[in-house]
C-alpha positions as a Markdown table, in Angstrom:
| # | Residue | x | y | z |
|---|---|---|---|---|
| 1 | Unk | -6.2 | 9.9 | -6.0 |
| 2 | Unk | -7.3 | 10.4 | -2.3 |
| 3 | Unk | -9.8 | 12.4 | -2.1 |
| 4 | Unk | -12.4 | 10.4 | -0.8 |
| 5 | Unk | -12.0 | 10.5 | 2.9 |
| 6 | Unk | -11.8 | 6.3 | 3.7 |
| 7 | Unk | -9.7 | 5.6 | 0.7 |
| 8 | Unk | -7.3 | 8.2 | 2.2 |
| 9 | Unk | -7.5 | 6.7 | 5.6 |
| 10 | Unk | -6.6 | 2.9 | 4.6 |
| 11 | Unk | -4.2 | 4.2 | 2.0 |
| 12 | Unk | -2.6 | 6.0 | 4.5 |
| 13 | Unk | -2.3 | 3.3 | 7.5 |
| 14 | Unk | -1.0 | 1.2 | 4.6 |
| 15 | Unk | 1.7 | 4.0 | 4.2 |
| 16 | Unk | 2.2 | 3.6 | 7.8 |
| 17 | Unk | 2.7 | 0.1 | 8.1 |
| 18 | Unk | 5.4 | 0.2 | 4.8 |
| 19 | Unk | 7.0 | 3.2 | 6.5 |
| 20 | Unk | 7.3 | 0.8 | 9.4 |
| 21 | Unk | 8.3 | -1.8 | 7.3 |
| 22 | Unk | 11.0 | -0.4 | 5.1 |
| 23 | Unk | 12.7 | 2.3 | 6.7 |
| 24 | Unk | 15.6 | 2.1 | 9.3 |
| 25 | Unk | 15.7 | 5.5 | 11.0 |
| 26 | Unk | 15.9 | 7.9 | 7.6 |
| 27 | Unk | 17.6 | 5.1 | 5.1 |
| 28 | Unk | 14.9 | 3.7 | 2.8 |
| 29 | Unk | 14.8 | -0.5 | 2.3 |
| 30 | Unk | 12.2 | -1.8 | 0.5 |
| 31 | Unk | 12.4 | -5.2 | 0.0 |
| 32 | Unk | 10.1 | -7.1 | -3.0 |
| 33 | Unk | 8.6 | -9.1 | -0.5 |
| 34 | Unk | 8.8 | -9.0 | 3.2 |
| 35 | Unk | 10.4 | -12.1 | 4.9 |
| 36 | Unk | 9.1 | -14.3 | 7.6 |
| 37 | Unk | 13.1 | -14.4 | 8.6 |
| 38 | Unk | 14.3 | -11.4 | 7.9 |
| 39 | Unk | 16.7 | -12.8 | 5.3 |
| 40 | Unk | 15.7 | -11.9 | 1.9 |
| 41 | Unk | 17.7 | -9.1 | 0.0 |
| 42 | Unk | 15.9 | -8.9 | -3.3 |
| 43 | Unk | 15.5 | -5.0 | -4.3 |
| 44 | Unk | 13.4 | -3.9 | -7.7 |
| 45 | Unk | 13.5 | -0.4 | -8.6 |
| 46 | Unk | 9.9 | -0.6 | -9.4 |
| 47 | Unk | 9.3 | -1.4 | -5.5 |
| 48 | Unk | 11.1 | 1.5 | -5.1 |
| 49 | Unk | 9.6 | 3.8 | -7.7 |
| 50 | Unk | 6.1 | 2.6 | -6.3 |
| 51 | Unk | 6.9 | 3.9 | -2.5 |
| 52 | Unk | 8.4 | 6.8 | -3.4 |
| 53 | Unk | 5.3 | 8.1 | -5.7 |
| 54 | Unk | 3.1 | 7.3 | -3.0 |
| 55 | Unk | 5.0 | 9.4 | -0.3 |
| 56 | Unk | 4.3 | 12.1 | -3.1 |
| 57 | Unk | 1.0 | 11.6 | -3.3 |
| 58 | Unk | 0.7 | 11.1 | 0.6 |
| 59 | Unk | 2.6 | 14.4 | 0.5 |
| 60 | Unk | 0.1 | 16.6 | -2.0 |
| 61 | Unk | -2.8 | 15.2 | -0.3 |
| 62 | Unk | -2.2 | 15.5 | 3.3 |
| 63 | Unk | 0.5 | 18.6 | 3.1 |
| 64 | Unk | 2.6 | 16.6 | 6.2 |
| 65 | Unk | 6.5 | 17.5 | 5.0 |
| 66 | Unk | 7.5 | 14.0 | 6.6 |
| 67 | Unk | 6.0 | 12.0 | 3.6 |
| 68 | Unk | 8.2 | 14.6 | 1.2 |
| 69 | Unk | 11.0 | 13.5 | 3.8 |
| 70 | Unk | 10.5 | 10.1 | 3.2 |
| 71 | Unk | 10.3 | 10.2 | -0.9 |
| 72 | Unk | 13.2 | 11.8 | -0.4 |
| 73 | Unk | 14.7 | 9.0 | 1.3 |
| 74 | Unk | 13.4 | 6.3 | -0.9 |
| 75 | Unk | 15.0 | 8.6 | -3.9 |
| 76 | Unk | 18.2 | 8.9 | -2.3 |
| 77 | Unk | 18.0 | 4.6 | -1.7 |
| 78 | Unk | 16.7 | 4.0 | -5.2 |
| 79 | Unk | 19.8 | 6.1 | -6.5 |
| 80 | Unk | 22.6 | 4.4 | -4.2 |
| 81 | Unk | 21.2 | 0.7 | -5.5 |
| 82 | Unk | 19.8 | 1.6 | -9.3 |
| 83 | Unk | 21.3 | 4.4 | -10.4 |
| 84 | Unk | 24.6 | 2.8 | -12.8 |
| 85 | Unk | 27.3 | 5.9 | -12.5 |
| 86 | Unk | 28.8 | 5.1 | -15.9 |
| 87 | Unk | 25.8 | 5.7 | -18.1 |
| 88 | Unk | 22.8 | 6.8 | -16.0 |
| 89 | Unk | 20.5 | 4.4 | -16.7 |
| 90 | Unk | 18.3 | 3.1 | -13.7 |
| 91 | Unk | 18.6 | -0.3 | -13.5 |
| 92 | Unk | 16.0 | -3.4 | -12.7 |
| 93 | Unk | 18.0 | -4.8 | -10.1 |
| 94 | Unk | 20.8 | -3.7 | -8.0 |
| 95 | Unk | 24.2 | -2.7 | -9.6 |
| 96 | Unk | 25.7 | -5.9 | -7.8 |
| 97 | Unk | 22.8 | -8.8 | -8.3 |
| 98 | Unk | 23.6 | -11.5 | -9.9 |
| 99 | Unk | 21.5 | -10.9 | -13.1 |
| 100 | Unk | 23.7 | -7.9 | -13.7 |
| 101 | Unk | 27.3 | -9.3 | -13.3 |
| 102 | Unk | 26.2 | -12.8 | -15.1 |
| 103 | Unk | 23.6 | -10.8 | -18.1 |
| 104 | Unk | 23.3 | -7.3 | -19.1 |
| 105 | Unk | 21.9 | -4.2 | -16.9 |
| 106 | Unk | 18.6 | -3.9 | -17.8 |
| 107 | Unk | 16.8 | -0.6 | -18.1 |
| 108 | Unk | 12.8 | -1.7 | -17.7 |
| 109 | Unk | 11.3 | 0.4 | -19.8 |
| 110 | Unk | 7.9 | -2.1 | -21.3 |
| 111 | Unk | 4.5 | -0.6 | -19.6 |
| 112 | Unk | 2.8 | -3.8 | -18.0 |
| 113 | Unk | -0.4 | -3.6 | -16.4 |
| 114 | Unk | 0.8 | 0.1 | -16.1 |
| 115 | Unk | 3.8 | 2.7 | -16.3 |
| 116 | Unk | 7.2 | 0.7 | -16.5 |
| 117 | Unk | 9.5 | 1.1 | -13.1 |
| 118 | Unk | 11.8 | 3.2 | -15.5 |
| 119 | Unk | 9.5 | 5.4 | -16.2 |
| 120 | Unk | 8.5 | 6.0 | -12.4 |
| 121 | Unk | 11.2 | 6.0 | -11.2 |
| 122 | Unk | 12.0 | 8.9 | -13.2 |
| 123 | Unk | 8.6 | 10.5 | -12.3 |
| 124 | Unk | 9.5 | 10.1 | -9.2 |
| 125 | Unk | 12.7 | 11.9 | -9.5 |
| 126 | Unk | 11.6 | 14.6 | -11.6 |
| 127 | Unk | 8.7 | 15.5 | -9.3 |
| 128 | Unk | 10.6 | 15.1 | -6.5 |
| 129 | Unk | 13.4 | 18.4 | -7.8 |
| 130 | Unk | 10.8 | 19.8 | -9.2 |
| 131 | Unk | 9.3 | 20.7 | -5.6 |
| 132 | Unk | 12.7 | 20.5 | -3.8 |
| 133 | Unk | 15.1 | 22.0 | -6.1 |
| 134 | Unk | 17.4 | 18.5 | -5.6 |
| 135 | Unk | 19.8 | 18.9 | -8.2 |
| 136 | Unk | 21.2 | 15.5 | -8.1 |
| 137 | Unk | 17.4 | 14.1 | -8.4 |
| 138 | Unk | 17.1 | 16.5 | -11.8 |
| 139 | Unk | 20.0 | 15.4 | -13.2 |
| 140 | Unk | 19.6 | 11.4 | -12.4 |
| 141 | Unk | 16.1 | 11.9 | -14.2 |
| 142 | Unk | 17.4 | 13.4 | -17.1 |
| 143 | Unk | 20.9 | 11.1 | -17.3 |
| 144 | Unk | 17.8 | 8.5 | -17.2 |
| 145 | Unk | 15.9 | 9.5 | -19.7 |
| 146 | Unk | 18.7 | 10.5 | -21.6 |
| 147 | Unk | 19.9 | 7.2 | -21.8 |
| 148 | Unk | 16.5 | 5.5 | -22.4 |
| 149 | Unk | 16.1 | 7.0 | -25.9 |
| 150 | Unk | 17.2 | 4.5 | -28.3 |
| 151 | Unk | 15.3 | 1.5 | -26.6 |
| 152 | Unk | 12.5 | 3.6 | -26.2 |
| 153 | Unk | 12.7 | 4.6 | -29.6 |
| 154 | Unk | 13.0 | 1.0 | -30.9 |
| 155 | Unk | 9.6 | 0.4 | -28.9 |
| 156 | Unk | 7.6 | 3.5 | -29.0 |
| 157 | Unk | 4.5 | 1.7 | -27.8 |
| 158 | Unk | 5.5 | -0.7 | -25.6 |
| 159 | Unk | 7.6 | 2.2 | -23.6 |
| 160 | Unk | 4.2 | 5.1 | -24.1 |
| 161 | Unk | 4.9 | 5.4 | -20.3 |
| 162 | Unk | 8.7 | 6.5 | -20.9 |
| 163 | Unk | 7.4 | 9.0 | -23.4 |
| 164 | Unk | 4.0 | 10.6 | -21.3 |
| 165 | Unk | 6.8 | 11.2 | -18.4 |
| 166 | Unk | 9.0 | 12.6 | -20.7 |
| 167 | Unk | 6.5 | 15.2 | -22.0 |
| 168 | Unk | 5.3 | 15.6 | -18.4 |
| 169 | Unk | 8.2 | 16.1 | -16.4 |
| 170 | Unk | 10.5 | 17.6 | -19.1 |
| 171 | Unk | 8.5 | 19.3 | -21.7 |
| 172 | Unk | 11.3 | 21.2 | -23.3 |
| 173 | Unk | 13.2 | 17.8 | -24.1 |
| 174 | Unk | 10.3 | 15.8 | -25.6 |
| 175 | Unk | 9.9 | 17.4 | -29.1 |
């Protein structure tokens, strides 16, 4: 994806800006919108998943270990904010968000303009586990795939990204 040198330069510059904006030391906080006043705390699974994927792709493209370390930090923050320890699901909004307290926790599987937040996040966790041997990320990916089965089976076309991610990262489980 970043094989074109001009694209790579711009993509890595944008990733550098995101790195400065989303990290305080080794801790990632990926805001949905970067507020001017610094008060927003809107956190969503899709934003963390997209940034984690960007760092993994930068690691593959450049071979710079810092990108893999940043992907691991984003994955750790993703699990802290969005992983439901009771079900194993990856939730769309923070576990303690008003949406999850007032309504029901939602695991977003529907592909809208690309892979769903869940499919992207599960892919990041599985890919990171494959590259680093991280047991927590692998188990969290397996749990997330497992608990999404009923929703994905009920809407197989809407959750095509989930099925593709499952087949790519855990081919023995997809059968």
